[in-house]
SEKEMAR-224095 format. One record per residue: x, y, z of N, C-alpha, C in turn. Coordinates in Angstrom, 3 decimals. Each point is the difference from the previous one (the first is absolute). Example, Ala and Ser with C-alpha at 12.3 -4.5 7.8 and 13.67 -1.06 7.14 Angstrom:
<atoms>
n_east 13.190 | n_north -5.690 | n_up 7.800 | ca_east -0.890 | ca_north 1.190 | ca_up 0.000 | c_east 0.900 | c_north 1.200 | c_up 0.000
n_east -0.350 | n_north 1.050 | n_up -0.720 | ca_east 0.820 | ca_north 1.190 | ca_up 0.060 | c_east -0.770 | c_north 1.090 | c_up 0.730
</atoms>
This chain:
<atoms>
n_east -13.542 | n_north -26.137 | n_up -17.357 | ca_east 0.827 | ca_north 1.191 | ca_up -0.118 | c_east 0.399 | c_north 0.466 | c_up 1.396
n_east 1.291 | n_north 0.097 | n_up 0.225 | ca_east 0.448 | ca_north 0.447 | ca_up 1.325 | c_east -0.075 | c_north 1.523 | c_up 0.113
n_east 0.234 | n_north 0.519 | n_up 1.167 | ca_east -0.122 | ca_north 1.435 | ca_up 0.260 | c_east 0.884 | c_north 0.859 | c_up -0.891
n_east 1.212 | n_north -0.492 | n_up -0.311 | ca_east 0.915 | ca_north 0.778 | ca_up -0.838 | c_east -0.555 | c_north 0.145 | c_up -1.404
n_east -0.540 | n_north -1.098 | n_up -0.556 | ca_east -0.565 | ca_north 0.060 | ca_up -1.349 | c_east -1.173 | c_north 0.969 | c_up -0.055
n_east -0.858 | n_north -0.046 | n_up 1.005 | ca_east -1.130 | ca_north 0.928 | ca_up 0.042 | c_east 0.497 | c_north 1.434 | c_up 0.077
n_east 1.017 | n_north 0.201 | n_up 0.792 | ca_east 0.576 | ca_north 1.331 | ca_up 0.165 | c_east 0.572 | c_north 0.512 | c_up -1.316
n_east 0.619 | n_north -0.867 | n_up -0.756 | ca_east 0.655 | ca_north 0.403 | ca_up -1.239 | c_east -0.990 | c_north 0.196 | c_up -1.148
n_east -1.230 | n_north -0.506 | n_up 0.121 | ca_east -0.996 | ca_north 0.171 | ca_up -1.055 | c_east -0.267 | c_north 1.469 | c_up -0.302
n_east 0.043 | n_north 0.840 | n_up 1.025 | ca_east -0.289 | ca_north 1.416 | ca_up -0.229 | c_east 1.040 | c_north 0.642 | c_up -0.908
n_east 1.211 | n_north -0.517 | n_up 0.000 | ca_east 1.041 | ca_north 0.567 | ca_up -0.859 | c_east -0.322 | c_north -0.279 | c_up -1.472
n_east -0.606 | n_north -1.146 | n_up -0.262 | ca_east -0.332 | ca_north -0.382 | ca_up -1.371 | c_east -1.156 | c_north 0.820 | c_up -0.556
n_east -0.817 | n_north 0.556 | n_up 0.865 | ca_east -1.115 | ca_north 0.849 | ca_up -0.417 | c_east 0.584 | c_north 1.260 | c_up -0.645
n_east -0.352 | n_north 0.274 | n_up -1.255 | ca_east 0.601 | ca_north 1.120 | ca_up -0.744 | c_east -0.241 | c_north 1.347 | c_up 0.669
n_east -1.197 | n_north 0.207 | n_up 0.531 | ca_east -0.296 | ca_north 1.277 | ca_up 0.657 | c_east 0.892 | c_north 0.188 | c_up 1.219
n_east 0.101 | n_north -1.040 | n_up 0.788 | ca_east 0.848 | ca_north 0.106 | ca_up 1.192 | c_east 1.465 | c_north 0.118 | c_up -0.379
n_east 0.400 | n_north -0.671 | n_up -1.053 | ca_east 1.384 | ca_north 0.107 | ca_up -0.460 | c_east 0.344 | c_north 1.427 | c_up -0.368
n_east -0.909 | n_north 0.681 | n_up -0.668 | ca_east 0.203 | ca_north 1.398 | ca_up -0.355 | c_east 0.046 | c_north 0.874 | c_up 1.255
n_east -0.873 | n_north -0.270 | n_up 0.944 | ca_east -0.002 | ca_north 0.749 | ca_up 1.256 | c_east 1.340 | c_north -0.155 | c_up 0.723
n_east 0.537 | n_north -1.219 | n_up -0.016 | ca_east 1.282 | ca_north -0.238 | ca_up 0.659 | c_east 1.135 | c_north 0.726 | c_up -0.699
n_east -0.014 | n_north -0.014 | n_up -1.320 | ca_east 1.051 | ca_north 0.692 | ca_up -0.748 | c_east -0.037 | c_north 1.497 | c_up 0.290
n_east -1.198 | n_north 0.560 | n_up 0.040 | ca_east -0.152 | ca_north 1.427 | ca_up 0.287 | c_east 0.472 | c_north 0.322 | c_up 1.419
n_east -0.260 | n_north -0.891 | n_up 0.938 | ca_east 0.343 | ca_north 0.274 | ca_up 1.403 | c_east 1.463 | c_north -0.259 | c_up 0.338
n_east 0.719 | n_north -0.751 | n_up -0.813 | ca_east 1.388 | ca_north -0.341 | ca_up 0.320 | c_east 0.902 | c_north 1.208 | c_up 0.271
n_east -0.032 | n_north 1.037 | n_up -0.818 | ca_east 0.865 | ca_north 1.155 | ca_up 0.327 | c_east -0.352 | c_north 0.659 | c_up 1.337
n_east -1.259 | n_north -0.050 | n_up 0.356 | ca_east -0.422 | ca_north 0.591 | ca_up 1.274 | c_east 0.511 | c_north -0.852 | c_up 1.155
n_east -0.195 | n_north -1.315 | n_up -0.112 | ca_east 0.448 | ca_north -0.917 | ca_up 1.050 | c_east 1.515 | c_north 0.041 | c_up 0.146
n_east 0.711 | n_north -0.164 | n_up -1.113 | ca_east 1.457 | ca_north -0.061 | ca_up 0.057 | c_east 0.645 | c_north 1.369 | c_up 0.191
n_east -0.720 | n_north 1.056 | n_up -0.300 | ca_east 0.534 | ca_north 1.346 | ca_up 0.182 | c_east 0.274 | c_north 0.343 | c_up 1.448
n_east -0.630 | n_north -0.699 | n_up 0.904 | ca_east 0.186 | ca_north 0.290 | ca_up 1.425 | c_east 1.291 | c_north -0.616 | c_up 0.549
n_east 0.664 | n_north -0.842 | n_up -0.773 | ca_east 1.196 | ca_north -0.674 | ca_up 0.510 | c_east 1.099 | c_north 0.989 | c_up 0.391
n_east 0.198 | n_north 1.047 | n_up -0.775 | ca_east 1.049 | ca_north 0.982 | ca_up 0.336 | c_east -0.332 | c_north 0.732 | c_up 1.306
n_east -1.225 | n_north 0.517 | n_up 0.168 | ca_east -0.318 | ca_north 0.607 | ca_up 1.304 | c_east 0.095 | c_north -1.001 | c_up 1.159
n_east -0.335 | n_north -1.274 | n_up -0.254 | ca_east 0.114 | ca_north -1.004 | ca_up 1.059 | c_east 1.455 | c_north -0.196 | c_up 0.428
n_east 0.900 | n_north -0.080 | n_up -0.948 | ca_east 1.415 | ca_north -0.182 | ca_up 0.322 | c_east 0.539 | c_north 1.230 | c_up 0.753
n_east -0.373 | n_north 1.186 | n_up -0.450 | ca_east 0.421 | ca_north 1.229 | ca_up 0.706 | c_east -0.563 | c_north 0.008 | c_up 1.418
n_east -1.278 | n_north -0.367 | n_up 0.134 | ca_east -0.645 | ca_north -0.080 | ca_up 1.311 | c_east 0.701 | c_north -1.037 | c_up 0.874
n_east 0.340 | n_north -1.130 | n_up -0.575 | ca_east 0.693 | ca_north -1.065 | ca_up 0.713 | c_east 1.335 | c_north 0.501 | c_up 0.550
n_east 0.751 | n_north 0.688 | n_up -0.818 | ca_east 1.291 | ca_north 0.551 | ca_up 0.439 | c_east -0.212 | c_north 0.988 | c_up 1.141
n_east -1.011 | n_north 0.852 | n_up -0.130 | ca_east -0.280 | ca_north 0.983 | ca_up 1.050 | c_east -0.451 | c_north -0.675 | c_up 1.295
n_east -0.812 | n_north -1.045 | n_up -0.114 | ca_east -0.440 | ca_north -0.746 | ca_up 1.189 | c_east 1.222 | c_north -0.546 | c_up 0.742
n_east 0.920 | n_north -0.607 | n_up -0.745 | ca_east 1.190 | ca_north -0.565 | ca_up 0.635 | c_east 0.858 | c_north 1.080 | c_up 0.655
n_east 0.148 | n_north 1.108 | n_up -0.682 | ca_east 0.743 | ca_north 1.133 | ca_up 0.547 | c_east -0.633 | c_north 0.433 | c_up 1.328
n_east -1.299 | n_north 0.218 | n_up -0.009 | ca_east -0.746 | ca_north 0.394 | ca_up 1.201 | c_east 0.119 | c_north -1.066 | c_up 1.091
n_east -0.292 | n_north -1.226 | n_up -0.370 | ca_east -0.048 | ca_north -1.109 | ca_up 0.943 | c_east 1.345 | c_north -0.209 | c_up 0.701
n_east 1.055 | n_north -0.003 | n_up -0.758 | ca_east 1.321 | ca_north -0.302 | ca_up 0.566 | c_east 0.593 | c_north 1.167 | c_up 0.791
n_east -0.426 | n_north 1.208 | n_up -0.255 | ca_east 0.510 | ca_north 1.149 | ca_up 0.762 | c_east -0.924 | c_north 0.323 | c_up 1.178
n_east -1.264 | n_north 0.221 | n_up -0.278 | ca_east -0.919 | ca_north 0.458 | ca_up 1.049 | c_east -0.269 | c_north -1.067 | c_up 1.058
n_east -0.126 | n_north -1.248 | n_up -0.409 | ca_east -0.259 | ca_north -1.035 | ca_up 1.002 | c_east 1.174 | c_north -0.129 | c_up 0.964
n_east 1.210 | n_north 0.176 | n_up -0.487 | ca_east 1.168 | ca_north -0.025 | ca_up 0.889 | c_east -0.060 | c_north 1.193 | c_up 0.952
n_east -0.305 | n_north 1.183 | n_up -0.540 | ca_east -0.082 | ca_north 1.197 | ca_up 0.839 | c_east -1.085 | c_north -0.111 | c_up 1.061
n_east -1.119 | n_north -0.642 | n_up -0.338 | ca_east -1.121 | ca_north -0.134 | ca_up 0.937 | c_east 0.138 | c_north -1.213 | c_up 0.917
n_east 0.976 | n_north -0.863 | n_up -0.285 | ca_east 0.152 | ca_north -1.218 | ca_up 0.791 | c_east -1.067 | c_north -1.034 | c_up -0.297
n_east -0.516 | n_north 0.034 | n_up -1.220 | ca_east -1.054 | ca_north -0.942 | ca_up -0.388 | c_east 0.596 | c_north -1.241 | c_up -0.659
n_east -0.676 | n_north -1.120 | n_up 0.184 | ca_east 0.453 | ca_north -1.273 | ca_up -0.546 | c_east -0.120 | c_north -0.008 | c_up -1.528
n_east 1.037 | n_north -0.485 | n_up -0.651 | ca_east 0.050 | ca_north -0.101 | ca_up -1.459 | c_east -1.073 | c_north -0.966 | c_up -0.500
n_east -0.646 | n_north 0.345 | n_up -1.102 | ca_east -1.012 | ca_north -0.849 | ca_up -0.628 | c_east 0.691 | c_north -0.808 | c_up -1.088
n_east -0.112 | n_north -1.308 | n_up 0.064 | ca_east 0.645 | ca_north -0.865 | ca_up -0.994 | c_east -0.757 | c_north 0.080 | c_up -1.330
n_east 0.669 | n_north 0.502 | n_up -0.987 | ca_east -0.555 | ca_north 0.162 | ca_up -1.341 | c_east -0.479 | c_north -1.327 | c_up -0.592
n_east 0.754 | n_north -1.065 | n_up 0.242 | ca_east -0.323 | ca_north -1.306 | ca_up -0.578 | c_east -1.298 | c_north -0.594 | c_up 0.536
n_east -0.509 | n_north 0.531 | n_up 1.076 | ca_east -1.289 | ca_north -0.472 | ca_up 0.521 | c_east -1.172 | c_north 0.575 | c_up -0.794
n_east 0.255 | n_north 1.007 | n_up -0.819 | ca_east -1.068 | ca_north 0.683 | ca_up -0.733 | c_east 0.137 | c_north -0.095 | c_up -1.515
n_east 1.217 | n_north 0.018 | n_up -0.490 | ca_east 0.210 | ca_north -0.031 | ca_up -1.448 | c_east 0.507 | c_north -1.380 | c_up -0.380
n_east -0.807 | n_north -0.698 | n_up -0.772 | ca_east 0.345 | ca_north -1.347 | ca_up -0.427 | c_east -0.165 | c_north -0.081 | c_up -1.515
n_east 1.075 | n_north -0.295 | n_up -0.672 | ca_east -0.038 | ca_north -0.152 | ca_up -1.460 | c_east 0.453 | c_north -1.426 | c_up -0.294
n_east -0.979 | n_north -0.885 | n_up -0.202 | ca_east 0.334 | ca_north -1.401 | ca_up -0.229 | c_east -0.888 | c_north -0.697 | c_up -1.043
n_east -1.125 | n_north 0.574 | n_up -0.327 | ca_east -0.929 | ca_north -0.683 | ca_up -0.908 | c_east 0.530 | c_north -0.075 | c_up -1.425
n_east 0.971 | n_north 0.817 | n_up -0.329 | ca_east 0.589 | ca_north -0.052 | ca_up -1.345 | c_east 0.749 | c_north -1.312 | c_up -0.234
n_east 0.233 | n_north -0.763 | n_up 1.047 | ca_east 0.693 | ca_north -1.280 | ca_up -0.124 | c_east -0.930 | c_north -1.134 | c_up -0.433
n_east -1.288 | n_north 0.252 | n_up -0.018 | ca_east -0.953 | ca_north -1.044 | ca_up -0.388 | c_east 0.139 | c_north -0.292 | c_up -1.493
n_east 0.268 | n_north -1.232 | n_up -0.312 | ca_east 0.283 | ca_north -0.394 | ca_up -1.384 | c_east -1.223 | c_north 0.088 | c_up -0.906
n_east -1.203 | n_north -0.086 | n_up 0.550 | ca_east -1.192 | ca_north -0.001 | ca_up -0.840 | c_east -0.448 | c_north 1.401 | c_up -0.425
n_east 0.661 | n_north 1.034 | n_up 0.489 | ca_east -0.340 | ca_north 1.355 | ca_up -0.405 | c_east 0.788 | c_north 0.405 | c_up -1.238
n_east -0.639 | n_north 0.784 | n_up -0.845 | ca_east 0.683 | ca_north 0.557 | ca_up -1.166 | c_east 0.901 | c_north 1.142 | c_up 0.479
n_east 0.976 | n_north 0.423 | n_up -0.819 | ca_east 0.976 | ca_north 1.011 | ca_up 0.411 | c_east -0.669 | c_north 1.292 | c_up 0.449
n_east -1.058 | n_north 0.426 | n_up -0.724 | ca_east -0.659 | ca_north 1.254 | ca_up 0.360 | c_east -0.820 | c_north -0.148 | c_up 1.275
n_east -0.482 | n_north -1.203 | n_up 0.291 | ca_east -0.697 | ca_north -0.239 | ca_up 1.261 | c_east 0.999 | c_north 0.013 | c_up 1.160
n_east 1.178 | n_north -0.559 | n_up -0.231 | ca_east 1.050 | ca_north 0.022 | ca_up 1.019 | c_east 0.415 | c_north 1.437 | c_up 0.314
n_east 0.126 | n_north 0.793 | n_up -1.042 | ca_east 0.349 | ca_north 1.411 | ca_up 0.178 | c_east -1.079 | c_north 0.710 | c_up 0.822
n_east -1.260 | n_north -0.257 | n_up -0.332 | ca_east -1.111 | ca_north 0.588 | ca_up 0.752 | c_east -0.014 | c_north -0.449 | c_up 1.448
n_east 0.298 | n_north -1.285 | n_up 0.228 | ca_east 0.029 | ca_north -0.511 | ca_up 1.378 | c_east 1.124 | c_north 0.640 | c_up 0.810
n_east 1.149 | n_north 0.194 | n_up -0.639 | ca_east 1.107 | ca_north 0.667 | ca_up 0.694 | c_east -0.387 | c_north 1.437 | c_up 0.350
n_east -0.624 | n_north 0.682 | n_up -0.954 | ca_east -0.437 | ca_north 1.381 | ca_up 0.213 | c_east -0.989 | c_north 0.079 | c_up 1.165
n_east -1.004 | n_north -0.856 | n_up -0.011 | ca_east -1.017 | ca_north 0.032 | ca_up 1.056 | c_east 0.584 | c_north -0.364 | c_up 1.362
n_east 0.899 | n_north -0.984 | n_up 0.021 | ca_east 0.648 | ca_north -0.359 | ca_up 1.262 | c_east 0.770 | c_north 1.175 | c_up 0.575
n_east 0.680 | n_north 0.724 | n_up -0.872 | ca_east 0.766 | ca_north 1.175 | ca_up 0.433 | c_east -0.926 | c_north 1.137 | c_up 0.423
n_east -0.945 | n_north 0.370 | n_up -0.864 | ca_east -0.859 | ca_north 1.160 | ca_up 0.266 | c_east -0.867 | c_north -0.206 | c_up 1.238
n_east -0.650 | n_north -1.144 | n_up 0.110 | ca_east -0.862 | ca_north -0.255 | ca_up 1.153 | c_east 0.809 | c_north -0.207 | c_up 1.272
n_east 1.144 | n_north -0.666 | n_up -0.132 | ca_east 0.863 | ca_north -0.173 | ca_up 1.162 | c_east 0.540 | c_north 1.328 | c_up 0.506
n_east 0.402 | n_north 0.868 | n_up -0.939 | ca_east 0.490 | ca_north 1.325 | ca_up 0.377 | c_east -1.085 | c_north 0.795 | c_up 0.723
n_east -1.229 | n_north -0.103 | n_up -0.477 | ca_east -1.110 | ca_north 0.705 | ca_up 0.654 | c_east -0.180 | c_north -0.498 | c_up 1.434
n_east 0.039 | n_north -1.295 | n_up 0.206 | ca_east -0.148 | ca_north -0.554 | ca_up 1.344 | c_east 1.184 | c_north 0.357 | c_up 0.901
n_east 1.177 | n_north -0.003 | n_up -0.579 | ca_east 1.210 | ca_north 0.380 | ca_up 0.724 | c_east -0.115 | c_north 1.445 | c_up 0.489
n_east -0.438 | n_north 0.892 | n_up -0.889 | ca_east -0.161 | ca_north 1.396 | ca_up 0.377 | c_east -1.079 | c_north 0.173 | c_up 1.064
n_east -1.105 | n_north -0.729 | n_up -0.119 | ca_east -1.063 | ca_north 0.093 | ca_up 1.008 | c_east 0.556 | c_north -0.364 | c_up 1.378
n_east 0.826 | n_north -1.037 | n_up 0.056 | ca_east 0.585 | ca_north -0.404 | ca_up 1.282 | c_east 0.914 | c_north 1.098 | c_up 0.555
n_east 0.873 | n_north 0.534 | n_up -0.841 | ca_east 0.916 | ca_north 1.062 | ca_up 0.435 | c_east -0.791 | c_north 1.241 | c_up 0.430
n_east -0.997 | n_north 0.373 | n_up -0.788 | ca_east -0.818 | ca_north 1.176 | ca_up 0.327 | c_east -0.792 | c_north -0.212 | c_up 1.282
n_east -0.499 | n_north -1.218 | n_up 0.227 | ca_east -0.777 | ca_north -0.248 | ca_up 1.218 | c_east 0.871 | c_north 0.078 | c_up 1.249
n_east 1.218 | n_north -0.474 | n_up -0.095 | ca_east 0.934 | ca_north 0.109 | ca_up 1.136 | c_east 0.335 | c_north 1.470 | c_up 0.255
n_east 0.204 | n_north 0.740 | n_up -1.084 | ca_east 0.277 | ca_north 1.433 | ca_up 0.120 | c_east -1.179 | c_north 0.722 | c_up 0.640
n_east -1.201 | n_north -0.322 | n_up -0.447 | ca_east -1.202 | ca_north 0.635 | ca_up 0.547 | c_east -0.116 | c_north -0.266 | c_up 1.495
n_east 0.222 | n_north -1.235 | n_up 0.394 | ca_east -0.098 | ca_north -0.342 | ca_up 1.422 | c_east 1.067 | c_north 0.737 | c_up 0.810
n_east 1.197 | n_north 0.113 | n_up -0.545 | ca_east 1.091 | ca_north 0.691 | ca_up 0.699 | c_east -0.339 | c_north 1.469 | c_up 0.233
n_east -0.475 | n_north 0.681 | n_up -1.020 | ca_east -0.229 | ca_north 1.439 | ca_up 0.097 | c_east -1.310 | c_north 0.369 | c_up 0.663
n_east -1.033 | n_north -0.749 | n_up -0.263 | ca_east -1.315 | ca_north 0.462 | ca_up 0.467 | c_east -1.041 | c_north -1.095 | c_up -0.203
n_east 0.036 | n_north -0.993 | n_up 0.842 | ca_east -0.947 | ca_north -1.106 | ca_up -0.136 | c_east -1.389 | c_north 0.346 | c_up 0.496
n_east -0.683 | n_north 0.857 | n_up -0.743 | ca_east -1.369 | ca_north 0.395 | ca_up 0.348 | c_east -0.935 | c_north -0.574 | c_up -1.056
n_east -1.058 | n_north -0.640 | n_up 0.479 | ca_east -1.008 | ca_north -0.522 | ca_up -0.931 | c_east -0.681 | c_north 1.157 | c_up -0.724
n_east -0.520 | n_north -0.278 | n_up -1.176 | ca_east -0.796 | ca_north 1.000 | ca_up -0.702 | c_east -1.386 | c_north 0.070 | c_up 0.618
n_east -0.646 | n_north 1.122 | n_up -0.174 | ca_east -1.376 | ca_north 0.152 | ca_up 0.436 | c_east -0.850 | c_north -0.994 | c_up -0.786
n_east -0.949 | n_north -0.611 | n_up 0.669 | ca_east -0.859 | ca_north -0.995 | ca_up -0.655 | c_east -0.825 | c_north 0.663 | c_up -1.099
n_east 0.056 | n_north -0.628 | n_up -1.173 | ca_east -0.781 | ca_north 0.452 | ca_up -1.146 | c_east -0.601 | c_north -1.206 | c_up -0.688
n_east -1.221 | n_north 0.117 | n_up -0.386 | ca_east -0.683 | ca_north -1.072 | ca_up -0.719 | c_east 0.738 | c_north -0.291 | c_up -1.307
n_east 0.286 | n_north -1.272 | n_up -0.239 | ca_east 0.651 | ca_north -0.407 | ca_up -1.233 | c_east 1.520 | c_north 0.030 | c_up 0.035
n_east 0.584 | n_north 0.613 | n_up 1.019 | ca_east 1.462 | ca_north 0.045 | ca_up 0.094 | c_east 0.493 | c_north -1.323 | c_up 0.551
n_east 0.970 | n_north -0.584 | n_up -0.661 | ca_east 0.580 | ca_north -1.263 | ca_up 0.436 | c_east 1.205 | c_north 0.302 | c_up 0.881
n_east -0.142 | n_north -0.235 | n_up 1.283 | ca_east 1.063 | ca_north 0.275 | ca_up 0.956 | c_east 1.166 | c_north -0.958 | c_up -0.236
n_east 1.199 | n_north 0.518 | n_up -0.143 | ca_east 1.160 | ca_north -0.879 | ca_up -0.198 | c_east 0.211 | c_north -0.922 | c_up 1.199
n_east 0.443 | n_north -1.215 | n_up -0.268 | ca_east 0.222 | ca_north -0.985 | ca_up 1.064 | c_east 1.010 | c_north 0.490 | c_up 1.033
n_east 1.001 | n_north 0.742 | n_up -0.444 | ca_east 1.033 | ca_north 0.431 | ca_up 0.941 | c_east -0.474 | c_north 1.078 | c_up 0.971
n_east -1.205 | n_north 0.493 | n_up -0.167 | ca_east -0.543 | ca_north 1.016 | ca_up 0.912 | c_east -0.597 | c_north -0.601 | c_up 1.275
n_east -0.053 | n_north -1.319 | n_up 0.100 | ca_east -0.704 | ca_north -0.629 | ca_up 1.124 | c_east 0.518 | c_north 0.422 | c_up 1.374
n_east 1.270 | n_north 0.319 | n_up 0.130 | ca_east 0.553 | ca_north 0.422 | ca_up 1.292 | c_east 0.287 | c_north 1.495 | c_up 0.058
n_east -0.576 | n_north 0.733 | n_up -0.911 | ca_east 0.202 | ca_north 1.447 | ca_up -0.016 | c_east -0.900 | c_north 0.663 | c_up 1.052
n_east 0.355 | n_north 1.224 | n_up 0.330 | ca_east -0.799 | ca_north 0.802 | ca_up 0.924 | c_east -1.323 | c_north 0.356 | c_up -0.689
n_east -1.081 | n_north -0.068 | n_up 0.743 | ca_east -1.302 | ca_north 0.347 | ca_up -0.559 | c_east -0.047 | c_north 1.480 | c_up -0.380
n_east -0.691 | n_north 0.269 | n_up -1.080 | ca_east -0.162 | ca_north 1.364 | ca_up -0.497 | c_east -0.581 | c_north 0.885 | c_up 1.101
n_east 0.659 | n_north 1.116 | n_up 0.273 | ca_east -0.494 | ca_north 0.955 | ca_up 0.998 | c_east 0.445 | c_north -0.275 | c_up 1.421
n_east 0.756 | n_north -1.073 | n_up 0.255 | ca_east 0.437 | ca_north -0.342 | ca_up 1.355 | c_east 1.344 | c_north 0.686 | c_up 0.290
n_east -0.087 | n_north 1.268 | n_up 0.373 | ca_east 1.191 | ca_north 0.825 | ca_up 0.230 | c_east 0.869 | c_north -0.563 | c_up 1.125
n_east -0.632 | n_north -0.440 | n_up 1.058 | ca_east 0.743 | ca_north -0.499 | ca_up 1.155 | c_east 0.862 | c_north -1.210 | c_up -0.386
n_east -0.589 | n_north -0.960 | n_up -0.700 | ca_east 0.747 | ca_north -1.194 | ca_up -0.410 | c_east 1.089 | c_north 0.361 | c_up -1.003
n_east -0.296 | n_north 0.929 | n_up -0.893 | ca_east 1.007 | ca_north 0.435 | ca_up -0.963 | c_east 1.209 | c_north 0.595 | c_up 0.730
n_east -0.270 | n_north 0.871 | n_up 0.951 | ca_east 1.095 | ca_north 0.617 | ca_up 0.758 | c_east 0.781 | c_north -1.046 | c_up 0.794
n_east -0.704 | n_north -0.968 | n_up 0.572 | ca_east 0.679 | ca_north -1.062 | ca_up 0.755 | c_east 0.931 | c_north -0.821 | c_up -0.883
n_east -0.443 | n_north -0.303 | n_up -1.196 | ca_east 0.802 | ca_north -0.860 | ca_up -0.888 | c_east 1.080 | c_north 0.750 | c_up -0.763
n_east -0.302 | n_north 1.216 | n_up -0.447 | ca_east 0.903 | ca_north 0.666 | ca_up -0.928 | c_east 0.752 | c_north 1.203 | c_up 0.541
n_east -0.635 | n_north 0.791 | n_up 0.789 | ca_east 0.641 | ca_north 1.242 | ca_up 0.462 | c_east 1.145 | c_north -0.285 | c_up 0.978
n_east -0.181 | n_north -0.957 | n_up 0.875 | ca_east 1.043 | ca_north -0.247 | ca_up 0.993 | c_east 1.210 | c_north -0.741 | c_up -0.604
n_east -0.187 | n_north -0.626 | n_up -1.155 | ca_east 1.103 | ca_north -0.727 | ca_up -0.645 | c_east 0.821 | c_north 0.883 | c_up -0.920
n_east -0.341 | n_north 1.250 | n_up -0.140 | ca_east 0.707 | ca_north 0.854 | ca_up -0.938 | c_east 0.714 | c_north 1.124 | c_up 0.731
</atoms>
């Protein structure tokens, strides 16, 4: 049994099938807010990045919808793959745009806290509490 067959076994389980049916409106209900959010991201990205002189982020590097082309998937699996490619890609796209925005306005690291996962894009940010470095990087450029 290959990985796909093992993966699909859970769908055949009646309990899990019922759980999936119950969860479908919740999962698919987010599509409308995602599309609205997507439109707003583009509006923000294309206007504010130009105003700030920031480099445009290529959408196609983050949102990839291609798994629906796989012939071995059923129609509803293809639909799910398209949805996940869009939703997860949009999330990554927004993280990139937001991280560039954060660095532009105020690249200050967060105060160290146990259990907090520091974002990768913070590696070149000013250390928390370093007023002198903050002023050197941000105050003189504004």
